[in-house]
N, CA and C atoms as an extended XYZ file, in Angstrom:
417
Properties=species:S:1:pos:R:3:atomname:S:1:resname:S:1:resid:I:1 pbc="F F F"
N      -116.107     -120.645       81.843 N   MET     1
C      -115.388     -121.828       81.768 CA  MET     1
C      -116.643     -123.027       81.570 C   MET     1
N      -115.920     -124.023       80.641 N   ASN     2
C      -116.790     -124.860       80.346 CA  ASN     2
C      -116.838     -126.206       81.292 C   ASN     2
N      -117.738     -126.989       81.189 N   ARG     3
C      -117.779     -128.280       82.054 CA  ARG     3
C      -116.458     -129.011       82.268 C   ARG     3
N      -115.841     -129.200       81.028 N   ARG     4
C      -114.670     -130.138       80.782 CA  ARG     4
C      -113.626     -129.234       81.758 C   ARG     4
N      -113.395     -127.688       81.442 N   GLN     5
C      -112.492     -127.106       82.162 CA  GLN     5
C      -112.492     -127.190       83.743 C   GLN     5
N      -113.913     -127.121       84.092 N   SER     6
C      -114.482     -127.000       85.499 CA  SER     6
C      -114.045     -128.532       86.157 C   SER     6
N      -114.196     -129.451       85.451 N   SER     7
C      -113.637     -130.815       86.040 CA  SER     7
C      -112.209     -130.958       86.207 C   SER     7
N      -111.542     -130.502       85.160 N   PHE     8
C      -110.146     -130.492       85.201 CA  PHE     8
C      -109.378     -129.928       86.324 C   PHE     8
N      -110.000     -128.758       86.483 N   SER     9
C      -109.752     -127.616       87.476 CA  SER     9
C      -110.139     -128.213       89.146 C   SER     9
N      -111.009     -128.896       89.233 N   LEU    10
C      -111.367     -129.329       90.432 CA  LEU    10
C      -110.591     -130.779       90.466 C   LEU    10
N      -110.093     -131.498       89.647 N   ALA    11
C      -109.156     -132.570       89.573 CA  ALA    11
C      -107.844     -132.187       90.222 C   ALA    11
N      -107.310     -130.869       89.583 N   VAL    12
C      -106.064     -130.335       90.281 CA  VAL    12
C      -105.996     -130.396       91.570 C   VAL    12
N      -107.186     -129.357       91.887 N   LEU    13
C      -107.226     -128.497       93.337 CA  LEU    13
C      -107.239     -129.958       94.247 C   LEU    13
N      -108.069     -130.932       93.820 N   PHE    14
C      -108.077     -131.925       94.605 CA  PHE    14
C      -106.788     -132.624       94.843 C   PHE    14
N      -105.980     -132.660       93.816 N   LEU    15
C      -104.725     -133.503       93.771 CA  LEU    15
C      -104.022     -132.938       94.594 C   LEU    15
N      -103.879     -131.410       94.426 N   PHE    16
C      -103.112     -130.671       95.276 CA  PHE    16
C      -103.347     -130.441       96.878 C   PHE    16
N      -104.701     -130.618       96.992 N   LEU    17
C      -105.121     -130.931       98.416 CA  LEU    17
C      -104.579     -132.161       99.130 C   LEU    17
N      -104.689     -133.246       98.230 N   VAL    18
C      -104.220     -134.686       98.628 CA  VAL    18
C      -102.688     -134.687       99.145 C   VAL    18
N      -102.250     -133.906       98.025 N   ALA    19
C      -100.470     -133.608       98.319 CA  ALA    19
C      -100.117     -133.213       99.558 C   ALA    19
N      -100.959     -131.893       99.742 N   VAL    20
C      -100.663     -131.127      101.164 CA  VAL    20
C      -100.862     -131.773      102.202 C   VAL    20
N      -101.841     -132.320      102.358 N   PHE    21
C      -102.241     -132.842      103.515 CA  PHE    21
C      -101.821     -134.483      103.818 C   PHE    21
N      -101.298     -135.107      102.760 N   SER    22
C      -100.560     -136.236      102.985 CA  SER    22
C       -99.299     -136.291      103.146 C   SER    22
N       -98.610     -135.016      103.131 N   GLY    23
C       -97.170     -134.836      103.447 CA  GLY    23
C       -96.198     -134.824      102.299 C   GLY    23
N       -96.913     -135.299      101.193 N   THR    24
C       -96.231     -135.360      100.180 CA  THR    24
C       -95.815     -134.213       99.247 C   THR    24
N       -96.118     -133.324       99.479 N   ALA    25
C       -95.745     -131.884       98.743 CA  ALA    25
C       -94.429     -131.578       99.033 C   ALA    25
N       -94.145     -130.588       97.963 N   MET    26
C       -92.661     -130.466       97.703 CA  MET    26
C       -91.991     -130.073       99.236 C   MET    26
N       -90.863     -130.482       99.464 N   ALA    27
C       -89.971     -130.381      100.854 CA  ALA    27
C       -89.612     -128.953      100.762 C   ALA    27
N       -89.205     -128.379      101.956 N   GLU    28
C       -88.666     -127.215      102.311 CA  GLU    28
C       -87.399     -127.071      101.238 C   GLU    28
N       -87.031     -126.161      100.502 N   PRO    29
C       -85.749     -126.017       99.887 CA  PRO    29
C       -84.824     -125.991      100.867 C   PRO    29
N       -84.857     -125.762      102.239 N   GLN    30
C       -83.515     -125.516      102.907 CA  GLN    30
C       -83.048     -127.007      103.706 C   GLN    30
N       -83.879     -127.857      103.325 N   ARG    31
C       -83.476     -129.224      103.932 CA  ARG    31
C       -83.736     -130.526      103.031 C   ARG    31
N       -83.013     -131.459      103.136 N   ILE    32
C       -83.386     -132.684      102.451 CA  ILE    32
C       -83.671     -133.773      103.599 C   ILE    32
N       -84.846     -134.418      103.632 N   LEU    33
C       -85.271     -135.284      104.531 CA  LEU    33
C       -85.356     -136.626      104.220 C   LEU    33
N       -84.443     -137.419      104.752 N   VAL    34
C       -84.321     -138.570      104.798 CA  VAL    34
C       -84.897     -139.527      106.012 C   VAL    34
N       -84.645     -139.149      107.011 N   GLY    35
C       -85.028     -139.564      108.240 CA  GLY    35
C       -86.007     -138.775      108.826 C   GLY    35
N       -86.428     -139.071      110.497 N   GLU    36
C       -87.012     -137.933      111.054 CA  GLU    36
C       -86.258     -136.882      111.737 C   GLU    36
N       -85.779     -135.892      110.861 N   CYS    37
C       -85.009     -134.708      111.338 CA  CYS    37
C       -84.916     -133.553      110.641 C   CYS    37
N       -84.585     -132.455      111.006 N   SER    38
C       -84.515     -131.196      110.356 CA  SER    38
C       -83.421     -130.303      110.389 C   SER    38
N       -83.475     -129.383      109.844 N   LYS    39
C       -82.226     -128.681      110.056 CA  LYS    39
C       -82.299     -127.902      111.539 C   LYS    39
N       -83.318     -128.176      111.992 N   ALA    40
C       -83.710     -127.441      113.365 CA  ALA    40
C       -83.061     -128.111      114.386 C   ALA    40
N       -82.827     -129.564      113.975 N   ASP    41
C       -81.964     -130.395      114.865 CA  ASP    41
C       -80.365     -130.239      115.171 C   ASP    41
N       -80.027     -129.082      114.401 N   ILE    42
C       -78.664     -128.868      114.311 CA  ILE    42
C       -78.633     -127.384      115.313 C   ILE    42
N       -77.788     -127.239      116.207 N   GLU    43
C       -77.835     -126.060      116.957 CA  GLU    43
C       -76.425     -125.320      116.930 C   GLU    43
N       -76.156     -124.000      116.457 N   ILE    44
C       -75.113     -123.350      116.471 CA  ILE    44
C       -75.360     -122.184      117.614 C   ILE    44
N       -74.124     -122.407      118.484 N   ASN    45
C       -73.932     -121.491      119.417 CA  ASN    45
C       -72.536     -120.759      119.183 C   ASN    45
N       -72.428     -119.590      119.459 N   GLN    46
C       -70.941     -119.019      119.700 CA  GLN    46
C       -70.959     -117.607      120.508 C   GLN    46
N       -70.043     -117.561      120.791 N   GLY    47
C       -69.680     -116.578      121.802 CA  GLY    47
C       -68.096     -116.023      121.817 C   GLY    47
N       -68.085     -114.851      122.233 N   ALA    48
C       -66.664     -114.029      122.403 CA  ALA    48
C       -65.910     -114.825      123.333 C   ALA    48
N       -64.738     -115.202      122.982 N   THR    49
C       -63.699     -115.590      123.978 CA  THR    49
C       -62.270     -114.543      123.777 C   THR    49
N       -61.500     -114.972      124.647 N   ALA    50
C       -60.232     -114.175      124.983 CA  ALA    50
C       -59.589     -113.827      123.670 C   ALA    50
N       -59.510     -112.390      123.452 N   PRO    51
C       -58.556     -111.843      121.981 CA  PRO    51
C       -57.190     -112.653      121.938 C   PRO    51
N       -56.830     -112.515      120.749 N   LEU    52
C       -55.553     -112.818      120.399 CA  LEU    52
C       -54.655     -111.901      121.011 C   LEU    52
N       -53.319     -112.031      121.273 N   PRO    53
C       -52.235     -111.189      121.564 CA  PRO    53
C       -52.457     -109.819      121.066 C   PRO    53
N       -52.710     -109.963      119.601 N   SER    54
C       -52.635     -108.799      118.656 CA  SER    54
C       -53.792     -107.929      119.195 C   SER    54
N       -54.831     -108.509      119.960 N   GLY    55
C       -55.962     -107.780      120.157 CA  GLY    55
C       -57.095     -107.982      119.461 C   GLY    55
N       -56.849     -108.673      118.142 N   ILE    56
C       -57.961     -109.244      117.408 CA  ILE    56
C       -59.047     -110.109      118.164 C   ILE    56
N       -60.134     -110.031      118.193 N   PRO    57
C       -61.218     -110.617      118.899 CA  PRO    57
C       -61.388     -112.233      118.340 C   PRO    57
N       -61.706     -113.056      119.556 N   THR    58
C       -61.807     -114.520      118.947 CA  THR    58
C       -63.244     -114.843      119.241 C   THR    58
N       -63.870     -116.145      118.840 N   TYR    59
C       -65.091     -116.303      118.946 CA  TYR    59
C       -65.116     -117.965      119.059 C   TYR    59
N       -65.803     -118.492      119.716 N   THR    60
C       -65.859     -119.865      119.831 CA  THR    60
C       -67.176     -120.431      119.616 C   THR    60
N       -67.235     -121.330      118.295 N   VAL    61
C       -68.458     -121.666      117.728 CA  VAL    61
C       -68.602     -123.284      118.261 C   VAL    61
N       -69.785     -123.698      118.726 N   GLU    62
C       -70.017     -124.970      118.967 CA  GLU    62
C       -71.362     -125.362      117.919 C   GLU    62
N       -71.200     -126.679      117.652 N   ILE    63
C       -72.190     -127.082      116.373 CA  ILE    63
C       -72.512     -128.161      116.743 C   ILE    63
N       -73.775     -128.603      117.266 N   ALA    64
C       -74.200     -129.862      117.971 CA  ALA    64
C       -75.589     -130.559      117.324 C   ALA    64
N       -75.606     -131.792      117.329 N   ASN    65
C       -76.581     -132.393      116.789 CA  ASN    65
C       -77.641     -132.551      117.846 C   ASN    65
N       -78.669     -132.219      118.184 N   VAL    66
C       -79.720     -132.470      119.062 CA  VAL    66
C       -80.972     -133.270      118.775 C   VAL    66
N       -80.905     -134.067      117.709 N   CYS    67
C       -81.872     -134.847      117.020 CA  CYS    67
C       -82.565     -135.685      118.022 C   CYS    67
N       -83.901     -135.441      118.246 N   ALA    68
C       -84.258     -136.090      119.560 CA  ALA    68
C       -84.773     -137.635      119.162 C   ALA    68
N       -84.821     -137.929      117.894 N   SER    69
C       -85.122     -139.328      117.413 CA  SER    69
C       -83.813     -140.020      117.530 C   SER    69
N       -82.897     -139.494      117.447 N   GLY    70
C       -81.120     -140.325      117.679 CA  GLY    70
C       -80.577     -140.383      116.230 C   GLY    70
N       -81.064     -139.468      115.323 N   CYS    71
C       -80.533     -139.372      114.175 CA  CYS    71
C       -79.191     -139.078      113.812 C   CYS    71
N       -78.603     -139.404      112.780 N   SER    72
C       -77.211     -138.695      112.345 CA  SER    72
C       -77.410     -137.739      111.397 C   SER    72
N       -76.755     -136.732      111.109 N   ILE    73
C       -77.090     -135.838      110.223 CA  ILE    73
C       -75.634     -135.305      109.593 C   ILE    73
N       -75.762     -135.331      108.151 N   SER    74
C       -74.409     -135.089      107.393 CA  SER    74
C       -74.807     -133.713      106.384 C   SER    74
N       -73.705     -133.554      105.587 N   ASP    75
C       -73.969     -132.472      104.757 CA  ASP    75
C       -74.367     -131.238      105.147 C   ASP    75
N       -73.903     -130.924      106.543 N   ILE    76
C       -74.522     -129.897      107.367 CA  ILE    76
C       -73.988     -128.419      106.568 C   ILE    76
N       -74.756     -127.580      105.847 N   HIS    77
C       -74.191     -126.526      105.267 CA  HIS    77
C       -74.799     -125.325      106.077 C   HIS    77
N       -74.019     -124.475      106.456 N   VAL    78
C       -74.223     -122.996      107.213 CA  VAL    78
C       -74.007     -121.789      106.432 C   VAL    78
N       -75.289     -120.955      106.549 N   ALA    79
C       -75.077     -119.879      106.128 CA  ALA    79
C       -74.170     -118.920      106.735 C   ALA    79
N       -73.187     -118.422      105.918 N   CYS    80
C       -71.997     -117.778      107.147 CA  CYS    80
C       -71.384     -116.526      106.183 C   CYS    80
N       -72.052     -116.022      105.445 N   GLY    81
C       -71.998     -114.580      105.001 CA  GLY    81
C       -70.272     -114.751      104.066 C   GLY    81
N       -69.597     -113.749      104.325 N   MET    82
C       -68.376     -113.804      103.900 CA  MET    82
C       -67.330     -114.390      104.848 C   MET    82
N       -67.506     -115.402      105.643 N   PHE    83
C       -66.683     -115.810      106.655 CA  PHE    83
C       -65.415     -115.976      106.216 C   PHE    83
N       -64.556     -115.307      107.219 N   SER    84
C       -63.082     -115.673      107.411 CA  SER    84
C       -62.508     -115.365      108.553 C   SER    84
N       -61.180     -116.077      108.769 N   SER    85
C       -60.614     -115.914      110.160 CA  SER    85
C       -59.176     -115.427      109.986 C   SER    85
N       -58.596     -114.649      110.701 N   SER    86
C       -57.241     -114.625      110.830 CA  SER    86
C       -56.435     -115.771      111.385 C   SER    86
N       -56.998     -116.905      111.864 N   THR    87
C       -56.428     -117.742      112.545 CA  THR    87
C       -57.010     -119.279      111.551 C   THR    87
N       -56.027     -119.923      111.572 N   LEU    88
C       -56.705     -121.314      111.017 CA  LEU    88
C       -57.398     -122.085      111.418 C   LEU    88
N       -58.703     -122.275      110.696 N   ILE    89
C       -59.494     -123.523      111.453 CA  ILE    89
C       -59.377     -124.848      110.256 C   ILE    89
N       -59.318     -125.839      111.155 N   ASN    90
C       -59.289     -126.883      110.441 CA  ASN    90
C       -60.432     -127.137      109.258 C   ASN    90
N       -60.009     -127.360      107.940 N   PRO    91
C       -61.059     -127.340      106.980 CA  PRO    91
C       -61.962     -128.567      107.167 C   PRO    91
N       -61.526     -129.694      107.910 N   LYS    92
C       -62.341     -130.684      108.133 CA  LYS    92
C       -63.252     -130.467      109.042 C   LYS    92
N       -63.128     -129.443      110.040 N   VAL    93
C       -64.301     -129.220      110.791 CA  VAL    93
C       -65.091     -128.219      110.305 C   VAL    93
N       -64.670     -127.093      109.514 N   PHE    94
C       -65.396     -125.977      109.165 CA  PHE    94
C       -64.736     -125.192      108.041 C   PHE    94
N       -65.413     -124.954      106.777 N   ARG    95
C       -64.658     -124.246      105.878 CA  ARG    95
C       -65.562     -123.535      105.003 C   ARG    95
N       -65.392     -122.609      104.390 N   ARG    96
C       -66.265     -121.882      103.345 CA  ARG    96
C       -66.175     -122.421      101.946 C   ARG    96
N       -67.144     -122.669      101.309 N   LEU    97
C       -67.093     -123.228      100.222 CA  LEU    97
C       -67.140     -121.973       98.982 C   LEU    97
N       -68.121     -120.866       99.605 N   SER    98
C       -68.521     -119.909       98.621 CA  SER    98
C       -69.274     -119.157       99.504 C   SER    98
N       -69.508     -117.793       98.842 N   VAL    99
C       -70.199     -116.824       99.765 CA  VAL    99
C       -71.407     -117.404      100.280 C   VAL    99
N       -71.510     -117.039      101.754 N   ASN   100
C       -72.876     -117.590      102.256 CA  ASN   100
C       -72.933     -119.363      102.341 C   ASN   100
N       -71.859     -120.007      102.256 N   ASP   101
C       -72.104     -121.302      102.183 CA  ASP   101
C       -70.586     -122.157      102.729 C   ASP   101
N       -70.941     -122.382      103.887 N   CYS   102
C       -69.791     -122.923      105.030 CA  CYS   102
C       -70.392     -124.292      105.110 C   CYS   102
N       -69.162     -125.671      105.090 N   LEU   103
C       -69.464     -126.799      105.343 CA  LEU   103
C       -68.686     -127.228      106.537 C   LEU   103
N       -69.813     -127.972      107.404 N   VAL   104
C       -69.403     -128.634      108.466 CA  VAL   104
C       -69.005     -130.214      108.625 C   VAL   104
N       -67.835     -130.385      109.441 N   ASN   105
C       -67.568     -131.628      109.492 CA  ASN   105
C       -67.104     -132.415      108.287 C   ASN   105
N       -66.681     -131.551      107.150 N   ASP   106
C       -66.062     -132.121      105.723 CA  ASP   106
C       -67.315     -132.843      105.260 C   ASP   106
N       -68.579     -132.580      105.479 N   GLY   107
C       -69.694     -133.102      105.150 CA  GLY   107
C       -70.294     -134.642      105.533 C   GLY   107
N       -69.138     -135.051      106.701 N   GLN   108
C       -69.551     -136.169      107.134 CA  GLN   108
C       -70.638     -136.210      108.220 C   GLN   108
N       -71.212     -137.378      108.526 N   PRO   109
C       -72.159     -137.390      109.628 CA  PRO   109
C       -71.885     -136.805      111.082 C   PRO   109
N       -72.710     -135.902      111.593 N   LEU   110
C       -72.469     -135.902      113.258 CA  LEU   110
C       -73.407     -136.665      113.840 C   LEU   110
N       -72.882     -137.524      114.531 N   ALA   111
C       -74.032     -138.308      115.197 CA  ALA   111
C       -74.703     -137.820      116.350 C   ALA   111
N       -75.769     -138.543      116.542 N   HIS   112
C       -76.748     -137.880      117.507 CA  HIS   112
C       -76.304     -137.550      118.949 C   HIS   112
N       -76.123     -136.466      119.257 N   GLY   113
C       -75.512     -136.172      120.733 CA  GLY   113
C       -74.141     -135.541      120.491 C   GLY   113
N       -73.818     -135.709      119.097 N   GLY   114
C       -72.465     -135.279      118.997 CA  GLY   114
C       -72.254     -133.824      118.748 C   GLY   114
N       -71.110     -133.224      118.775 N   SER   115
C       -70.872     -131.815      118.780 CA  SER   115
C       -69.144     -131.476      118.119 C   SER   115
N       -68.978     -130.574      117.653 N   LEU   116
C       -67.806     -130.097      117.329 CA  LEU   116
C       -67.591     -128.592      117.420 C   LEU   116
N       -66.229     -128.046      117.775 N   GLN   117
C       -66.022     -126.933      118.093 CA  GLN   117
C       -64.913     -126.327      117.362 C   GLN   117
N       -65.022     -125.216      117.048 N   PHE   118
C       -63.770     -124.260      116.466 CA  PHE   118
C       -63.733     -122.923      116.801 C   PHE   118
N       -62.630     -122.315      116.868 N   VAL   119
C       -62.408     -120.887      117.098 CA  VAL   119
C       -62.035     -120.164      116.079 C   VAL   119
N       -62.501     -118.897      115.569 N   TYR   120
C       -61.936     -118.167      114.715 CA  TYR   120
C       -61.863     -116.850      115.242 C   TYR   120
N       -61.019     -115.917      114.697 N   SER   121
C       -60.707     -114.714      114.968 CA  SER   121
C       -60.947     -113.529      113.918 C   SER   121
N       -61.600     -112.778      114.155 N   ASN   122
C       -62.090     -111.662      113.531 CA  ASN   122
C       -62.210     -110.108      113.658 C   ASN   122
N       -62.213     -109.065      113.413 N   THR   123
C       -62.617     -107.992      114.104 CA  THR   123
C       -64.211     -108.091      114.535 C   THR   123
N       -65.038     -108.835      113.862 N   PHE   124
C       -66.530     -109.117      114.377 CA  PHE   124
C       -66.980     -110.711      113.919 C   PHE   124
N       -67.927     -110.664      114.751 N   SER   125
C       -68.708     -112.315      114.680 CA  SER   125
C       -69.354     -112.347      113.271 C   SER   125
N       -69.545     -113.396      113.016 N   TYR   126
C       -70.472     -113.711      111.688 CA  TYR   126
C       -71.654     -114.196      112.287 C   TYR   126
N       -72.940     -114.044      111.834 N   PRO   127
C       -73.865     -114.573      112.243 CA  PRO   127
C       -73.850     -116.014      111.291 C   PRO   127
N       -74.251     -117.080      112.080 N   LEU   128
C       -74.224     -118.544      111.700 CA  LEU   128
C       -75.498     -119.128      111.687 C   LEU   128
N       -76.009     -119.588      110.760 N   SER   129
C       -77.081     -120.244      110.802 CA  SER   129
C       -77.246     -121.400      109.844 C   SER   129
N       -77.922     -122.509      110.386 N   VAL   130
C       -78.356     -123.700      109.436 CA  VAL   130
C       -78.704     -123.446      108.233 C   VAL   130
N       -78.588     -123.739      106.885 N   ALA   131
C       -79.029     -123.775      105.823 CA  ALA   131
C       -79.567     -125.016      105.314 C   ALA   131
N       -78.964     -125.997      105.438 N   SER   132
C       -79.319     -127.328      104.842 CA  SER   132
C       -78.660     -128.267      105.450 C   SER   132
N       -79.231     -129.663      105.469 N   VAL   133
C       -79.042     -130.969      106.153 CA  VAL   133
C       -79.479     -132.139      105.538 C   VAL   133
N       -78.674     -133.223      105.755 N   VAL   134
C       -79.297     -134.432      105.058 CA  VAL   134
C       -79.334     -135.275      106.256 C   VAL   134
N       -80.436     -136.036      106.727 N   CYS   135
C       -80.521     -136.808      107.924 CA  CYS   135
C       -80.715     -138.277      107.551 C   CYS   135
N       -80.205     -139.033      108.480 N   TYR   136
C       -80.229     -140.400      108.528 CA  TYR   136
C       -80.817     -141.051      109.846 C   TYR   136
N       -81.693     -141.690      109.817 N   PRO   137
C       -82.286     -142.285      110.900 CA  PRO   137
C       -81.671     -143.200      111.637 C   PRO   137
N       -81.816     -143.206      112.930 N   HIS   138
C       -81.115     -144.128      113.814 CA  HIS   138
C       -81.382     -145.647      113.481 C   HIS   138
N       -80.176     -146.124      113.282 N   PRO   139
C       -80.269     -147.771      112.759 CA  PRO   139
C       -81.163     -148.561      113.984 C   PRO   139
């Protein structure tokens, strides 16, 4: 390696280190950060509830914004596999867009401290996890 290549390599390494330690490195692909929050600020809890009269199990899901900085969070996408329900779920609350991509609250903001619930029925529960969010700081 000649002196010019060595200088170039050091410059690239320096810029990389500056980007990493200044927080300007590429964002995680799972979230878009506008305010002070992340996908970890959305909690998903689900549990079994009374089965339908036909015997099909039901599950209640609660999705909550627990952002400590008071931010609103929108465009909440959930990894949901091949999610389906034998009972209707309001599509403005929760709907599958494609395999492993479900949208919460019709993409609208879920305010700080806000939550929503829905019940679905299927022979088994689906593992649900937050895939991506868009954050807005508290005004």
